[in-house]
N, C-alpha and C positions, 0 to 999 in steps of 0.2 A: 744474136741475139733473135726469138722465133718472130715473126712476123705474125699478131695477135691478130686474127679477121671476128671483129666484132659482128655477133648478127644484127639483122638489118634492124636503125631505126626510126621510131614511129612518132612522129612531129605533130602532134595537134597546136591547136590554136584557142585557146582558150579565153571566152568573150566573157568578162567579170564584168537622222533629223535634228534638225535643230533640238538639241538637250533648252529646257529654259531651266535657269538655278533659281532655286531662291530669294532673295534679298536675307539677308542673318537678319536683317533692321524693320524687315516687314511687320513682325507682329509689336513693333515699340511705337511705328506710326500709326499704327493701324486702334491702337489705344488710345493715342494723342486727338484723337476725331471724335465730333460728336456723333453717332449713331444714328442713322436716322429713323423715325416709327414708324414699322409697315403699316399701309393705310388701310381699307377696307376694301375689301373687291366691290367689284360692281353685283347685285345682289340678278344672280341668272333666270331669277324671276320676274323681275321688272320689267319691263317691256320697254323705259324709257332708262334704265339705271346705260343700257349702252350706244341711248342718241345724243353728242354734242350739243354743251346747250350753246346756242347761239345767237341769240338776247343780249344786247346793246349794253356794254357792260361800264356802270352806273362810274364815272370817272369825278361824278363833282364831288361826290363824300367820298372820303377815304375810308378804306376798310381798316376798321380796328382790331376785328374779331383776331383771335390767338392766332398766330403764324404757322401756318404749319410746321411739323418740326424737320422733317424732312427737308424747306426748298432753304439755301442760305439767302443770310438775315442781308436785305441791301444795306444796312445799315452800318456794317462791316465797311462796306465799300468807301467810304463816304458817303451816304446815301440819297449823291445826286440821283436824277434819274439817266439809266445806261439807253443810249441812241446808236443804235446798228450806224456806221459810217459803209458806203460800199470803198474798196481799193484800188486804189487810182492807180499804185501801178503796180497790175497783178503776175504773181509769177510765171515761169516757163509752164507751161501742162507736157507730159508727155501726148507723143501723139494715139497713143490709145493705153487704155489702163486694164485690155484684156493679155495676158499674158501669151505669148508664142507657143503656138502650138509644139511637142517634144519629135515631133516629127518634120516641122518645118527650122527644125534648128540644123546645119551640118556640123555632125561630130570634127569634122577634119581641122576646122575651126581649130579646135581645141586640142588636136593631136587626136585625139581615140580615130580607131579600128571601129569602119562597122562589121556587125556580127557575118559570121559567116557562116548559115546554114550546113553545108556540106562536113567541117569539123564540129559544129556540136553535136551532129549525128553521129558520126564517127566516134569524138569521145562520149557517149550517152550508152555506146554498145550496140547502135544501129546502123551496122555496117552497108545493108542492103541501101537504105536509104541512103545513107553518105553519099554511096558510091553512084547512085543513080543522079543523085543532086551533083555529084563532084562533076560526070561524066557532060552533063550541057555543059558545062564553064570549059571544058578539059577538050571538048571539040570547036570550042571558038579561043584558043591556044591561051588560055588564063593556066600560068605555069603554077600556082597556089593548087589546084583541082589536078592537074595532070600528077603531079606528086602526091598528090591524097589518093589517085584512081592507080597508078604502079603501090603505092604500100599497099591496098587493098587488096591488088590483084600480086601482087608477089608472098601475101601471108593467106592469099583466100577466105579471107573473112566475106562470109555473104553470099559469096558471089566463087565459081570451081578456080583452084589454085592455078596461074595461067603467071610464069616466073620471066617466059619470052616475051606475054603481052606486055608486062611491067616491064621488062626492061625498055621498048619501047617510049612508054611515057615518062620515065626516067629518062628516057635523050634527049627528048624533046623541054623537061624542064630544065636540064641539065643547060643547053641549049642556051635557055635563055638565063641561065646564070642561079638556079634555084642553090646554094652549098649541098641541103642535104640532100636533093637526088644529082647534085654532082659526086656527094659521096659514096653515096651508093652504086651508080653505075660504072661508078671507075673499080667498086667491088663486083661489081659481074662482069666487064672488064679486065682484069686478074685473073678472073675463076673459068672464062670462056666455056662455059656449059649452056648457056640460057641464049649467048649475044659471042658475035665471030671475038675471038681472044684478041684483046690489044693494048699490050702491056704502056707501051710508049704514051697512047691518048690515056688511058687508065692515069699514068702517072700525071699527064699533064691539071687533069681533072680532079685527081687527092689535093693536089696543089692547089690547086684554084677555089677548092670546096677549105682547105686547109686557110688560106692565110684570108677566107670569110670571114675566119671564126670558126670553124666546125670543129669541135677538143674533138669528136673523135678521128677526123681527117688529119689533123693536126699530129698523132699520136702513128696515126698507120702511113701517115706519109715518110718518117723521122725512122719508121721501119725499114720505108722501103728507100731511103738513100743509106742504109746502114747495109740493105744487101746491095745496093750499087758497090758501095763503096766502103767493105767491113774495116777500110784501114780509121785509125783515128780521122784522119782529113774526113769523111763518113761519120763519126762518130760526133764531131763540133761540127757540122752542118746538122746532123742532127738534135743537136742537145740544145738546139731552140723551138726546136716543134714540142721535146719531150716537156720541155720549160712552159712553154706558154700552154699545153693539154693540165698537167701538174698544176697549173695552176689555178682551174676550173675546177679542180677535186677529183680529176678522174685517174683512179688507184692504179691503171694497166703504168699511165706514164707518171704517179710518180715511185714505184717501183722502178723503173725504167732515172730516174733520177736519182737514185740510191744507190743506184749498183755506180752508174758513175760518180758521183762522191766518196764510194768505198774504196775503188779503184782510179780514182785521182785519175779518171778520163777523159772524154770530152772537151777539154779545155779545161776541166773542173779542177778543184783542187784535193787532194784529199783528204775527206774532212768523215771520218766515223762520227761525228755527235752530229752533224747536216743527215747525213745517209740515216741514222739511226730513228731520226727523227719520219721521214722521208717513208720507211718503212714503217714509224706507230698510225704515221695517215691511211695510208695505203689497208695496212690489216686493221684499219679500226671500220673500213666498209665490206669486209671480209675474204677479202684476197688473200686467199691462203696460201700460198706463196707468200708470200711479208709477213705473214703470221708465221709461218714455221723459220724465215731467217732470225724474224721480232725475238719469237722465244731464245734461239739460240745464242743471241748478242746481247739478249740479257742474260741468260745466264753462264756466262763468258764476261761481261761488265764488260762487252765490246760497245765504244758511244757515249759511254755511259756510264754510272751505277748495277751493280751485279743487281740483279735482283730475283732470286730461283722462283720464287710464288707465281710471278706474272708471268717469268719466263714459262715454268709449265704450268698457267693459264694458259697462256695464248695456246701453245702446243696441244694442249687439249681440245682446244677449241677448232685447231686446225684438222685435228683426223677425228673431231667429230665430223666434220664439213665434209670428213670425204678422201683425206692427202692422204697416201700412201703413206708415202716419206716421214708425214709426220707420227703416222699410225705406229710404226719401228721408233720410232725417236722415242712417243709417250711411252711404248713399251720398255725403252733405258731406262727413262726417270724413272719407274716405278718400281724397277729392276735392284736400280742404287736410290731408288729413295733419295732420291735430288725433285726439293719443290714442293714433297711432300713425303706423307708415310710411305716407307716402303709397302706394297704389295705384289709378291711374287704369283697371284692368283691375275692380278687384272694385268699384270706383267706376261704371261702364257697369252689370258686374252687378245690383250691389245696386236700381240706379234703375230696371231694365225689368224685376224682381220686383214692385218699387209699380208701376210704369205698366199692369204687364201686370193690374196688380190694381185699377186704375180712376184710379190719382190723377196728375192732371198738374202740373207743376212744370217753368214755361216755360226756366228759368235752367239744368235738368239735363236737357231737350230742346238748349238752344246749348252745357252738353257734352257729348251722344252726337253730335252731328251734329260736335262738331271731331276726335274721333275718326276715327285710318285704318281704315283697310280690315279691316286684320290686328288691331287691337284691338277694333276689334267686333267682326269673329269672333270672340277670345277672347271677351270680354265676355259673348257670347251662350250659349255654351258653359260660363261657368260661372252663369248667369245659371238655364240647365234645370238644374243638380243644385243647388240652392240651395233651402231648403224655400219 
């Protein structure tokens, strides 16, 4: 298997009211109550209207005037005069009725993380600001800031591209156990262009990152294990990490696991059905090699039912994505009318595209020679418009 080295990974940090439902019984309840009659507001022009009546009330003679319809009838509650009495045993009161300020609450108590201004700026595309904010913390040994500084420098985002300087910051963060920094620095140690090449150190860092759960490190560490021991023993060791990465949805690892099941190696049983499932998972993520294999398996009926139309569709998708082998195979499907209607012009056009990319197929060369001048002209015209 080939060692696939993905591009540098960008890892940012994302710093991510009650609904009052009306009771369905509210209208009925309201209808059962006596609606108070609105009282006239004091005349704004009368100076005495806003002055409360401070005269001593007449307590000897009961008030026989028509009661205010907006006030409750005391007779409904027994008619006796109600006198408020102080509560003998008061309930405990809160220390303060003022809610605490958000600034006074420590979010760490509830598992929250403090917003990271540098990563926030990075995610908004403010790379220079992110670099300046992160650099202040990186100089004080903050591993997350060191990783961000390295990432910005390694890609030249808002600052001049400087892989060698990025390597220094990745190394510092890797020493403090940041899995992403361990993975990136391991790649640099394997490459040896901007830091001194160290395959042994790279192996150790890649393993540490893989064990910490970095899925790219898991896949690449599996590749290193296969490279170190190309036999089945190496594949058995690698399968552990391929499987972990595949479980996270990494298409490269899903394809690798499909190969193990398809060939019955790496401690896995020969299982075409499981291999086909894994091929489909990788194909849906636009992994072109998986798309080509899945198309061929569907056309041949391997690992599942034969499905010519779906096989043709997957082959076409891979061809349109630029896979040269898929372009040549698609030409043959058009030529033979497999999964689609026969079309000699499109067959010739797709083979011309593949041939221009350097693929030579004697069978398809003979096919092109058999086209007449008009068909060849049309095939060339279509080829010029194809991806």
